[in-house]
N, C-alpha and C positions, 0 to 999 in steps of 0.2 A: 245437165243443170248444176249449176255452181251454187253450192248452200250460202257460201259467203254474200254472193251477189243478193240472192234471194233475202237473204236475213237484213240487207242493207235496205233492200225495198219495203221489206216490212216494215221495218222500224221507222224509216222516215216516213211512210205513210200513217202510223199510228201517229208520230209525233205531229206531222200537218193537221191531224185530225183533231188533236189535242191544243195545239196551238189557235186554231182557228175557231174551236169550240170555246177556248178560254178568251180571246179578243172580242168575238160577238156573243154575247150573252143569250142573245133571243134565240140562237141555234144551236146552245149547247145541250146535249143529250147526256151529260154527266162522263165522268173520267172514264167508266168502261165502255159506255156506248161511243163516246169519241173514239176511243182506241180501236174497237171493232170496225166501226164504220170508216176510220182512217185505213185499217189493214184492207178491207175490201176495196176502198177505192184506189189503193196503192195496187192491188192485185188486178183491177178492171184497167188500169192505165199501163200496166206493164203488158197485159193480154193486148191491149189496143196497139199499143207501140211493136208486138212483138217479141218483148225482151224479159220473160217472165224468168227469172233466175239466171238468166245469161247476158244481162245488158249492161253490167259494168266490167269494165277492165279495170282490173284491181291494180295495175302499173302504172295508171295515169291517176292524177289527183283529180285533173279536169273532168274526166269521166265520172268519177264517183261522186263529185260534186252535181254533175249533171243529173247523175241518177237520182240522188237524194233529192234535188229540188224537182225534179220532174213527179216523183213518186209523194213528194210532200204535198204537193200542189194538188195532185190527185185525191190524196186523202183529205186533204182540207176542202175541196170542193164538194165532194161527195157528203162530207159532214154537214156542210152548209145545206145541200140539198135536203137531206134527211132532216135536218133540224126545222127547215122550213115546212116540210110537209107535216112534220109532229106539230107545229105551231098552229097550221091551217086546220089540222083535225082538232086540235084543242079548242079552237075557237066556234068550232061548229057544235061541237058537247057540250 
């Protein structure tokens, strides 16, 4: 496992969660919540693609950008899902 690749994945997931949480106010779970859920989303995405901590070829900018994009998307999608669940539970209460 390459620590730099893992950090790229986790940071991009956190950013994806915060970006979508900021853009879609209904799913925003707060800055810390968006960050944590985004990181979890990036880990799930990395595990699903089989590349946790080892998916980034640091010699290729294309590979780095692809890793950032995929993990940011994974973090953002999970943030939206968690935000929608939170919103649905709040309406029931």
